[in-house]
ROZA-88129 format. One line per field, with one value per residue (C-alpha): x, y, z; residue number from 1; residue in three letters. Coordinates in steps of 0.001 Angstrom, whole numbers, plus 500000, padded with zeros to 6 digits. Each point is the difference from the previous one (the first is absolute). Layout:
REM ROZA-88129
x <- X	...
y <- Y	...
z <- Z	...
i <- NUM	...
aa <- ALA	...
This chain:
REM ROZA-88129
x <- 204051	500041	501338	497926	500755	497663	501724	503470	502787	497240	499802	497405	500379	496677	498071	500342	496714	499681	498420	497470	501268	497749	499916	503383	501787	502271	500218	504274	501302	503018	503486	502324	499802	502558	500551	499834	501716	496673	498278	501906	499520	496223	500225	502237	498271	497464	499455	497332	497821	500190	496788	500179	499525	501995	501748	503486	502665	500257	502954	498454	500628	496541	497815	497001	497750	501550	503432	501394	502182	499586	501564	497097	500373	498481	498597	496287	499540	496776	501856	497801	502389	502313	502435	499130	498775	504068	501695	500354	497407	502064	498699	496266	497560	498043	503114	499904	502725	500487	500605	499021	496379	499168	501384	503207	502396	500454	497857	499482	497299	499608	497339	501351	499068	500113	501375	503431	501024	503278	501298	502851	502461	500293	503869	499849	496951	501364	500485	502194	496763	499089	502681	497863	498824	502580	502245	496835	500122	503870	499161	497274	502343	502718	498222	499556	503624	501028	503252	502457	503298	502992	497747	501173	497066	500370	497404	499156	498909	501574	496730	497609	498995	502959	502212	497144	500574	503652	499897	497186	502001	503349	497844	499393	503477	500292	503009	498385	501091	497753	500450	499153	501064	499511	502924	497888	497555	503236	501115	497117	499774	503467	499253	497350	502238	503398	497773	498536	503168	498247	502151	498106	501479	499328	500950	501510	501991	498809	497500	498466	497615	498013	497210	499302	497264	498844	498904	500083	497928	502766	499849	503754	500116	498053	501678	503737	498090	498950	503482	501620	497877	501715	498536	497264	499755	496897	498870	497564	498227	499212	500034	498049	500930	499188	497208	500319	503591	501463	501881	502205	498899	503305	501114	496512	500761	502949	497576	499174	503742	500960	496471	499956	496689	498589	497588	497681	499345	496721	499447	499521	498415	499179	502459	502576	499106	499712	503824	500945	499674	502517	502287	499625	500417	503050	501424	498453	503524	499909	496545	500690	502696	497607	497841	500413	497768	496727	497763	496560	497705	499593	503750	499193	499574	503509	501587	498321	501777	503397	497559	499375	503626	501014	502542	498554	499905	496434	498265	497372	497146	499799	496111	500863	501519	503101	502056	501011	497170	499117	498785	499289	496245	497185	499669	503147	499561	502643	499217	499428	499819	497993	497074	497060	498613	496190	497909	497744	500316	499020	503119	502477	502082	497711	501310	501346	499511	497811	497469	500233	499609	496698	498765	499847	498739	495926	497320	499157	497047	497059	499234	500428	498631	496717	501548	502786	497274	497789	503418	500524	496569	499821	502774	498950	499531	497222	499536	502955	501285	503501	499794	503162	501198	497085	500624	503947	499404	497568	502297	502777	497585	499285	503565	501224	496697	499649	497661	502923	502593	503728	502914	502301	502541	500162	502415	500716	502196	501076	500978	502330	501719	500362	498242	500990	497430	501507	502410	496702	500084	496773	501222	501353	502546	503200	500132	503020	497481	498750	502929	500644	496550	500374	503657	497800	497339	502890	501028	496623	499577	496935	496367	498792	503010	498603	496363	501146	502035	496480	497451	502550	500315	502757	501641	501652	501745	500005	502516	497783	502229	501732	502601	502265	502284	498823	501623	499085	497619	497869	496868	500869	498932	501360	498129	501364	498622	502117	501158	496638	497144	500607	498717	496738	499225	502470	499549	497914	501209	500729	500230	497202	502656	501257	496456	499350	503045	499535	496460	501417	502755	497206	498082	503609	500344	496444	500493	503548	498725	496677	501946	502222	497160	496851	498480	496345	499811	502581	500531	501613	502065	502505	502539	501023	500473	497627	497493	496938	500223	500041	497242	497869	500324	499162	496977	498841	500437	498204	496861	499709	500359	502247	503617	498849	498015	502413	503327	500732	502775	502120	502841	498631	500596	498433	497331	502065	501367	496734	499080	503261	499121	496498	501501	502639	497497	497832	502881	500322	496929	499426	503403	499496	496491	499961	497222	497389	498813	503882	501814	502996	500406	499073	503053	502289	499243	499907	500217	502803	502379	498600	496557	500377	501859	496941	497121	501958	500248	496244	499096	502283	498019	496640	501095	500780	496740	502152	498357	501961	499844	500863	501730	499457	499472	502968	499590	496272	500980	501953	496947	498038	502233	499749	496559	500081	501830	497950	496682	499384	502680	497632	498423	503444	500810	499839	500792	502048	499355	498562	502993	499912	500938	496490	500789	500062	495826	499594	501672	498492	496402	501014	501287	496714	502375	499589	502862	500205	501432	500379	502597	501120	503118	502192	503175	499889	502581	497146	498926	496373	500117	501879	497164	497295	501273	500151	496343	499473	501238	497618	496872	501594	500202	496126	499164	501855	500383	496267	497442	496858	496550	499762	503640	499387	496596	498873	496616	499326	497923	496358
y <- 529783	498395	500366	499114	499880	501997	499941	499609	502107	501012	499252	501531	500141	499223	499524	496229	498829	496837	497317	497738	496593	497331	496552	498121	503578	501251	503961	500867	502596	500646	500724	499813	499962	499038	501409	497856	500926	498984	502247	502625	498524	500212	503797	500479	497732	497854	496326	498411	498305	503855	502094	503286	501067	497463	499902	498350	498399	495996	499987	499973	499533	501191	499521	498859	501569	497623	500828	496766	500769	498480	499984	499482	497853	502317	497887	498719	496582	497732	497042	497342	500676	497177	502663	500622	496330	499291	502337	502837	502541	502394	499443	499366	500535	502930	501353	503682	501977	502336	503624	499092	498476	500788	502736	499648	501366	503113	501157	500277	497069	497262	497060	496740	496486	497893	497257	501997	501104	498801	500333	502009	499054	503414	498937	501446	501857	503241	501751	497146	497785	502021	498065	496953	500232	500423	497329	497278	501098	499128	496770	499357	500110	497881	497865	498683	500065	496797	502125	497655	500643	501321	500906	503493	501983	503236	503024	502583	502553	502375	501383	499051	496568	498931	500571	498043	497400	499797	499750	497440	498257	499837	498657	496948	499493	501144	502421	503146	503018	502943	502227	503562	502286	503242	500689	502621	496765	498210	502517	500343	496159	499463	500580	496605	498040	500545	498836	497387	498659	500255	501152	502417	500719	502692	496984	496549	497934	496636	497981	496558	500827	497314	502515	503134	502716	502826	502677	502918	501294	500377	498063	500127	497915	497623	499201	499691	497858	497581	500128	499408	497159	496445	497033	498454	503263	501746	503736	501899	502389	502170	503541	499848	502407	503495	500405	499447	498523	497726	496713	498887	496400	498878	500729	498155	496716	499698	498695	497236	499113	500056	498640	502432	500189	503688	500712	502837	501574	501792	500978	497988	497450	499836	498206	501717	503369	497690	499044	503204	501482	497285	501445	503185	498731	498445	502965	502936	502330	498885	501535	502893	500856	500201	502375	502797	502395	500008	502736	501899	499042	503353	500057	497157	501573	502054	496624	497938	501113	498356	496898	499569	500596	497176	502435	499366	497589	498924	503231	499013	502203	500888	499959	499909	503631	499203	501199	503694	502676	501346	502929	498486	501516	497838	499408	498735	499718	499149	501991	497410	501863	497233	500527	501115	503564	499388	502351	500035	501493	503132	500181	499149	503048	502291	500182	496275	498004	497484	502883	500899	497077	499138	503455	499142	496892	500312	497048	498803	501886	497706	502308	497749	496440	500471	500791	497130	497341	500900	499656	496365	498950	500573	497435	497144	497737	499644	502289	499183	497055	500993	500261	501662	501229	502569	501048	500561	501825	502319	500652	500995	502194	501673	500283	501670	502263	498507	497471	498509	498889	499577	497475	500870	499916	497471	500273	498065	500651	497651	501867	497992	500321	498018	499991	500078	497749	496883	500115	498300	496620	501189	498735	496430	502007	501923	503960	499601	498377	503430	501223	496901	499986	503709	498904	497447	502394	502333	496754	499639	496245	500521	499163	503633	500792	497158	501178	503525	499065	497636	503227	502811	501701	502137	498912	502188	498426	502537	500154	501243	498409	496663	499313	499033	502136	499601	500810	503240	498359	501366	498629	500599	503402	500575	501805	498327	501782	497433	496624	498142	501274	499796	497266	501069	497545	502187	503265	501810	498924	503310	503582	502020	502277	496287	499020	503173	499809	496454	501048	503319	497391	497797	502871	501111	496541	500332	503852	499694	496564	502267	502977	497960	498314	500110	496951	498941	496896	499161	496630	500324	496844	499584	498171	499610	497059	500486	502609	497507	500469	504027	499635	497519	502599	502970	498341	498642	503581	501403	497680	499048	496161	498168	499039	496477	500562	502471	497992	497303	497878	502764	498112	496660	499460	497372	499799	500816	502896	501931	499231	501978	502482	500481	500335	503079	501691	500170	500936	502793	501214	500213	501906	502490	500353	501809	502013	498279	502774	501869	497952	502045	498668	496446	500315	501549	497352	496732	500887	499339	502424	497744	500609	503622	500458	497964	502236	503083	498866	498904	503408	502063	497500	500473	504429	499366	497812	496800	496808	497996	496399	498079	496614	497976	500843	502213	501665	500538	500896	502737	501010	500287	502311	502422	499471	500945	502920	501266	497942	501822	497409	497379	500047	500128	496367	496584	496959	497486	497027	498030	498957	496837	502459	500305	503614	500981	498956	502414	503345	499666	500096	502942	501496	498646	498278	496327	498203	499689	496473	497332	496956	499124	502090	501517	500607	504399	501721	501392	496716	499982	503829	498976	497482	502756	502612	497624	499429	504238	500220	497534	501621	503269	498504	498524	503774	501360	497462	497761	501170	500721	498723	503055	499732	495949	500388	497369	500262	500449	497607	501545
z <- 625615	496903	496633	497031	496326	497942	496649	498502	501827	502614	503781	502330	503392	501661	503175	501204	501575	501909	497960	501224	499349	498028	501004	498925	500173	503040	500480	500565	500984	498216	501425	496977	496409	497412	496526	497521	496802	498300	501962	498006	496713	500909	500749	497048	497134	501636	500056	497859	502854	501758	499934	501919	502607	501834	503167	499502	502309	500431	502931	502600	504017	501567	503462	501108	502680	502287	499109	498324	497271	496195	496743	497221	497013	497139	497912	500093	498600	499068	501785	497621	496593	498814	501032	503534	500765	498615	502709	497465	501056	498461	496197	501485	497041	501858	501788	501355	501537	502513	498673	496667	499997	503724	502315	501304	502626	499435	502887	503554	500169	497256	500003	499154	499274	503124	498470	499225	503297	500747	503894	500362	502972	502561	499612	496202	499972	498798	496706	499023	498743	497371	498217	500700	496401	497942	502215	499119	496044	500320	501785	497335	497235	501664	500759	496750	499075	502566	500836	501281	502232	498142	496848	498142	499965	498262	500725	497355	501774	503353	500997	503132	498651	498464	503261	501749	497601	500518	503547	500376	497190	502126	502800	497966	499990	496096	498220	499481	497597	499256	496804	500335	496815	502431	502067	502118	500993	500263	502857	501197	500837	501616	503301	499710	497481	502251	502978	498465	497892	496811	496779	497393	496632	497285	497818	499801	497504	502003	498315	500353	503158	501769	500664	498253	501490	498222	502696	497871	497006	497832	496407	500007	503177	499062	496882	502062	502243	497017	498750	503579	500857	500103	498185	502068	501939	501695	499124	502364	497766	503046	498981	496834	497163	499164	497736	496004	500849	497203	500205	497986	498684	499786	503791	500729	497929	502423	502471	497577	499547	503645	501072	502304	502114	500057	503680	499788	503441	501053	503645	502690	501741	504033	501275	497440	502484	503255	498919	499341	503744	501215	497251	501052	504023	498755	498015	502016	499527	495995	499618	501921	497290	497614	500925	498308	502307	501974	499370	500835	497708	498556	498821	497625	496835	499771	500685	497162	497139	501817	500625	496430	498774	502619	501404	503424	502130	502136	500872	502844	501309	503544	500635	504163	499870	501438	496923	499332	499355	496525	498652	496176	498998	499749	496566	497787	496029	497561	496869	497038	496599	498458	502333	497340	500758	499865	497863	496534	496464	501618	501404	497322	498052	498284	496508	499999	497418	501995	501071	496310	498772	502582	498901	496655	500098	498956	500048	496480	498544	499319	497026	497607	501549	497957	496558	500899	501359	496759	497390	501868	499999	496191	499222	498041	503110	502676	502519	502404	498430	500220	504365	501557	496536	499097	504031	499251	496424	501685	502989	497784	497979	503111	501331	496825	499622	496356	498209	498125	502806	499338	501299	497439	502697	502909	502565	503107	503222	502312	503035	502534	503838	502908	503260	503551	501227	498842	502883	501700	497748	497986	496661	498479	498368	500826	499711	497131	497726	499348	498557	497954	498486	499004	497855	498627	498758	498686	497942	498521	501320	502785	499099	499836	497544	497514	500443	499338	496815	498950	500749	498922	503065	500824	503385	502401	503353	502884	502920	502986	502656	498955	502805	497454	497478	496464	497008	497579	497024	497289	501422	504361	501086	503204	502330	503200	503245	502408	499945	501357	502478	503785	501501	500926	502737	501767	498712	497256	496417	498754	500968	498919	498114	498433	498766	498391	497843	499043	498757	498024	499001	498077	498726	498256	498601	498169	499104	498597	497963	498826	498929	497995	498149	501211	501904	499565	502463	502952	501582	503579	501182	503350	501187	503849	502244	502987	497961	500414	503953	499158	497562	502965	502106	497738	499378	503479	501600	496342	499718	503709	499980	502083	499530	499728	497143	498570	500139	497059	498700	498273	498683	500964	504115	501529	502527	502889	497952	499348	503970	500385	497604	501608	503332	498873	498191	502983	501991	497501	500147	503399	500409	497269	500223	496652	498580	497661	498235	499599	496768	500990	503408	499374	497227	502659	502212	498353	496474	497836	497322	497329	501166	500112	496565	498382	501944	498878	496308	500145	501210	497234	497021	501177	500329	496148	499573	499106	501143	502874	500221	503136	500350	503137	503818	500332	496908	501249	503312	498152	498204	503254	501394	497147	500340	503490	499564	496929	499829	496242	498677	499899	496996	498061	501983	498067	502078	497614	501907	502775	502462	501905	503018	501883	501065	496878	499798	503116	498054	496985	501516	501673	496685	498370	496990	498598	498671	496511	499761	502469	499441	503460	499463	503176	498391	499856	498264	498107	497934	500336	499199	496729	498973	501286	497433	496946	500707	500704	496779	497977	501496	498647	496504	500737	500800	497056	496584	500847	497746	501322	498704	497438	498693	499719	498306	503154	501078	503776	501941	499627
i <- 1	2	3	4	5	6	7	8	9	10	11	12	13	14	15	16	17	18	19	20	21	22	23	24	25	26	27	28	29	30	31	32	33	34	35	36	37	38	39	40	41	42	43	44	45	46	47	48	49	50	51	52	53	54	55	56	57	58	59	60	61	62	63	64	65	66	67	68	69	70	71	72	73	74	75	76	77	78	79	80	81	82	83	84	85	86	87	88	89	90	91	92	93	94	95	96	97	98	99	100	101	102	103	104	105	106	107	108	109	110	111	112	113	114	115	116	117	118	119	120	121	122	123	124	125	126	127	128	129	130	131	132	133	134	135	136	137	138	139	140	141	142	143	144	145	146	147	148	149	150	151	152	153	154	155	156	157	158	159	160	161	162	163	164	165	166	167	168	169	170	171	172	173	174	175	176	177	178	179	180	181	182	183	184	185	186	187	188	189	190	191	192	193	194	195	196	197	198	199	200	201	202	203	204	205	206	207	208	209	210	211	212	213	214	215	216	217	218	219	220	221	222	223	224	225	226	227	228	229	230	231	232	233	234	235	236	237	238	239	240	241	242	243	244	245	246	247	248	249	250	251	252	253	254	255	256	257	258	259	260	261	262	263	264	265	266	267	268	269	270	271	272	273	274	275	276	277	278	279	280	281	282	283	284	285	286	287	288	289	290	291	292	293	294	295	296	297	298	299	300	301	302	303	304	305	306	307	308	309	310	311	312	313	314	315	316	317	318	319	320	321	322	323	324	325	326	327	328	329	330	331	332	333	334	335	336	337	338	339	340	341	342	343	344	345	346	347	348	349	350	351	352	353	354	355	356	357	358	359	360	361	362	363	364	365	366	367	368	369	370	371	372	373	374	375	376	377	378	379	380	381	382	383	384	385	386	387	388	389	390	391	392	393	394	395	396	397	398	399	400	401	402	403	404	405	406	407	408	409	410	411	412	413	414	415	416	417	418	419	420	421	422	423	424	425	426	427	428	429	430	431	432	433	434	435	436	437	438	439	440	441	442	443	444	445	446	447	448	449	450	451	452	453	454	455	456	457	458	459	460	461	462	463	464	465	466	467	468	469	470	471	472	473	474	475	476	477	478	479	480	481	482	483	484	485	486	487	488	489	490	491	492	493	494	495	496	497	498	499	500	501	502	503	504	505	506	507	508	509	510	511	512	513	514	515	516	517	518	519	520	521	522	523	524	525	526	527	528	529	530	531	532	533	534	535	536	537	538	539	540	541	542	543	544	545	546	547	548	549	550	551	552	553	554	555	556	557	558	559	560	561	562	563	564	565	566	567	568	569	570	571	572	573	574	575	576	577	578	579	580	581	582	583	584	585	586	587	588	589	590	591	592	593	594	595	596	597	598	599	600	601	602	603	604	605	606	607	608	609	610	611	612	613	614	615	616	617	618	619	620	621	622	623	624	625	626	627	628	629	630	631	632	633	634	635	636	637	638	639	640	641	642	643	644	645	646	647	648	649	650	651	652	653	654	655	656	657	658	659	660	661	662	663	664	665	666	667	668	669	670	671	672	673	674	675	676	677	678	679	680	681	682	683	684	685	686	687	688	689	690	691	692	693	694	695	696	697	698	699	700	701	702
aa <- UNK	UNK	UNK	UNK	UNK	UNK	UNK	UNK	UNK	UNK	UNK	UNK	UNK	UNK	UNK	UNK	UNK	UNK	UNK	UNK	UNK	UNK	UNK	UNK	UNK	UNK	UNK	UNK	UNK	UNK	UNK	UNK	UNK	UNK	UNK	UNK	UNK	UNK	UNK	UNK	UNK	UNK	UNK	UNK	UNK	UNK	UNK	UNK	UNK	UNK	UNK	UNK	UNK	UNK	UNK	UNK	UNK	UNK	UNK	UNK	UNK	UNK	UNK	UNK	UNK	UNK	UNK	UNK	UNK	UNK	UNK	UNK	UNK	UNK	UNK	UNK	UNK	UNK	UNK	UNK	UNK	UNK	UNK	UNK	UNK	UNK	UNK	UNK	UNK	UNK	UNK	UNK	UNK	UNK	UNK	UNK	UNK	UNK	UNK	UNK	UNK	UNK	UNK	UNK	UNK	UNK	UNK	UNK	UNK	UNK	UNK	UNK	UNK	UNK	UNK	UNK	UNK	UNK	UNK	UNK	UNK	UNK	UNK	UNK	UNK	UNK	UNK	UNK	UNK	UNK	UNK	UNK	UNK	UNK	UNK	UNK	UNK	UNK	UNK	UNK	UNK	UNK	UNK	UNK	UNK	UNK	UNK	UNK	UNK	UNK	UNK	UNK	UNK	UNK	UNK	UNK	UNK	UNK	UNK	UNK	UNK	UNK	UNK	UNK	UNK	UNK	UNK	UNK	UNK	UNK	UNK	UNK	UNK	UNK	UNK	UNK	UNK	UNK	UNK	UNK	UNK	UNK	UNK	UNK	UNK	UNK	UNK	UNK	UNK	UNK	UNK	UNK	UNK	UNK	UNK	UNK	UNK	UNK	UNK	UNK	UNK	UNK	UNK	UNK	UNK	UNK	UNK	UNK	UNK	UNK	UNK	UNK	UNK	UNK	UNK	UNK	UNK	UNK	UNK	UNK	UNK	UNK	UNK	UNK	UNK	UNK	UNK	UNK	UNK	UNK	UNK	UNK	UNK	UNK	UNK	UNK	UNK	UNK	UNK	UNK	UNK	UNK	UNK	UNK	UNK	UNK	UNK	UNK	UNK	UNK	UNK	UNK	UNK	UNK	UNK	UNK	UNK	UNK	UNK	UNK	UNK	UNK	UNK	UNK	UNK	UNK	UNK	UNK	UNK	UNK	UNK	UNK	UNK	UNK	UNK	UNK	UNK	UNK	UNK	UNK	UNK	UNK	UNK	UNK	UNK	UNK	UNK	UNK	UNK	UNK	UNK	UNK	UNK	UNK	UNK	UNK	UNK	UNK	UNK	UNK	UNK	UNK	UNK	UNK	UNK	UNK	UNK	UNK	UNK	UNK	UNK	UNK	UNK	UNK	UNK	UNK	UNK	UNK	UNK	UNK	UNK	UNK	UNK	UNK	UNK	UNK	UNK	UNK	UNK	UNK	UNK	UNK	UNK	UNK	UNK	UNK	UNK	UNK	UNK	UNK	UNK	UNK	UNK	UNK	UNK	UNK	UNK	UNK	UNK	UNK	UNK	UNK	UNK	UNK	UNK	UNK	UNK	UNK	UNK	UNK	UNK	UNK	UNK	UNK	UNK	UNK	UNK	UNK	UNK	UNK	UNK	UNK	UNK	UNK	UNK	UNK	UNK	UNK	UNK	UNK	UNK	UNK	UNK	UNK	UNK	UNK	UNK	UNK	UNK	UNK	UNK	UNK	UNK	UNK	UNK	UNK	UNK	UNK	UNK	UNK	UNK	UNK	UNK	UNK	UNK	UNK	UNK	UNK	UNK	UNK	UNK	UNK	UNK	UNK	UNK	UNK	UNK	UNK	UNK	UNK	UNK	UNK	UNK	UNK	UNK	UNK	UNK	UNK	UNK	UNK	UNK	UNK	UNK	UNK	UNK	UNK	UNK	UNK	UNK	UNK	UNK	UNK	UNK	UNK	UNK	UNK	UNK	UNK	UNK	UNK	UNK	UNK	UNK	UNK	UNK	UNK	UNK	UNK	UNK	UNK	UNK	UNK	UNK	UNK	UNK	UNK	UNK	UNK	UNK	UNK	UNK	UNK	UNK	UNK	UNK	UNK	UNK	UNK	UNK	UNK	UNK	UNK	UNK	UNK	UNK	UNK	UNK	UNK	UNK	UNK	UNK	UNK	UNK	UNK	UNK	UNK	UNK	UNK	UNK	UNK	UNK	UNK	UNK	UNK	UNK	UNK	UNK	UNK	UNK	UNK	UNK	UNK	UNK	UNK	UNK	UNK	UNK	UNK	UNK	UNK	UNK	UNK	UNK	UNK	UNK	UNK	UNK	UNK	UNK	UNK	UNK	UNK	UNK	UNK	UNK	UNK	UNK	UNK	UNK	UNK	UNK	UNK	UNK	UNK	UNK	UNK	UNK	UNK	UNK	UNK	UNK	UNK	UNK	UNK	UNK	UNK	UNK	UNK	UNK	UNK	UNK	UNK	UNK	UNK	UNK	UNK	UNK	UNK	UNK	UNK	UNK	UNK	UNK	UNK	UNK	UNK	UNK	UNK	UNK	UNK	UNK	UNK	UNK	UNK	UNK	UNK	UNK	UNK	UNK	UNK	UNK	UNK	UNK	UNK	UNK	UNK	UNK	UNK	UNK	UNK	UNK	UNK	UNK	UNK	UNK	UNK	UNK	UNK	UNK	UNK	UNK	UNK	UNK	UNK	UNK	UNK	UNK	UNK	UNK	UNK	UNK	UNK	UNK	UNK	UNK	UNK	UNK	UNK	UNK	UNK	UNK	UNK	UNK	UNK	UNK	UNK	UNK	UNK	UNK	UNK	UNK	UNK	UNK	UNK	UNK	UNK	UNK	UNK	UNK	UNK	UNK	UNK	UNK	UNK	UNK	UNK	UNK	UNK	UNK	UNK	UNK	UNK	UNK	UNK	UNK	UNK	UNK	UNK	UNK	UNK	UNK	UNK	UNK	UNK	UNK	UNK	UNK	UNK	UNK	UNK	UNK	UNK	UNK	UNK	UNK	UNK	UNK	UNK	UNK	UNK	UNK	UNK	UNK	UNK	UNK	UNK	UNK	UNK	UNK	UNK	UNK	UNK
């Protein structure tokens, strides 16, 4: 059998075939595979390098057809880059990791690079070898610290890895102390701690440690470690922190004053794994005390929550069949409320605002086109001499169904929301900037504020999903669906219900303002760190251009950042496979709440015969969603400006729109829409105020 991770919270038990190895690969029969906390995190929240389906597992004892036992260094490296040639292959520029990029050891059979096989002596060829990878990771971290006898080492985190670090540090002659705030974990580790005579406390008033090892994701532990490090000390940043945590800069400044050295630690090299086998041989009894249980593979899912929480020590999967038999079913699934339900517009709730708007929206009637064209052609000018101004004036005539279009009230909404996809490192700015910029809008200090004041445009900010608590303000409309979308590299951005709610929120924004005082033209802007990735994904799906053609620089990422964004978008589209004809499906899987708000407002405005001016690439992507939901909206849309983001061109071509201005802008916010609104106003004044040949007494060209 093999355990296949098919999505967030979903593991399927499948039949394991006996694969034929290609050149340079070896087929191994897996005996034991350890369950790493990273495996549990992949199951629960995904991983930036993970593509489903995937067989996890990288802590392995296996044997070949001749009965020789091996563990496997879990990476593949190029052997040529500057890291590989200097003995740091774990940092290889093209590193691929077993269980992440290619299938791992949760299977009866495994294909592994032959050069990665590390022979295991018969005297230790047991389940203990599953500790070779975590022990090797500890050795990699401690190697950098140049530990010296009698140095005081404090390890934050009393989980499996923290205890291994204490054990290895002690064998190097140092004096280790483990800090673990969870009393239950301390009790669980008591046998190990007593056997190895390693002290473990919930807290300590001691300080000035020579070395700190951060072996837990708690930001408080990180801060305490910095504070307790002595001058000239060394800090091993082993664990990493939980996503989106904030660290006090004053504490980080202590590293400057203390002249402390901070060392990251990521994975392990082959030599560390070889050395780990010697550590295991010397401490077999201690290793056994860190084994929580040995189970059959089909028992795994029920144990993953404990692994994820850090409550359990090492759980090992037994593929030899010697573990106690289990009756667990062949498929297990953890329910994720964020999983998007598929479904088209027809599945929306009958009678909902969304359905009412969609059913009300009618295409513009071309009945007035000849009369509007004649009126414009009779102005005192050569035919077509005013170019796009003529086209815009005629379009407004058709939208409003009058030869005297009015644009007395101009409005612009800036929809704001955060994006979970920022966890993938696709933006040059942190997500906190979204909330900070919203406050700047409300203070009147942004570019869009200046342009709206200059052009007499009523401006409102709409909080669709900003990950911040915003103070009430007369110009702020609170329509928050959730504090940002999910990371759609790992799961759908939003549920179908959330998508409908966000669309309806945008509709309500327009209707509320329109009811107070009729709006004649509306501009739609946005703010949301990470939303160019969402927009690029939307446009790639809907138009068929590749992620490489769709991805741009957004807030100013460099060339490497663009390459990474392309990779992320490609992975996302391969994972979700959105229906290119279903705007709601695309929105659920890779959209944003502000994008949904814009689409909803556009649909609502069109349903009332109001012209809609889109802004840059994000606003255009939202317009494309609206266009997919109701193609009838096309005649009401005006493209405000040409963005430097290349994906916009493909979206505009699909909707048959041409930008009004081209000023090499890429700010967003609605700035291009504000400029275009003023040009539309000018076009309407031409239609209404410019004299005809007859009125001016000017002869037409004969």
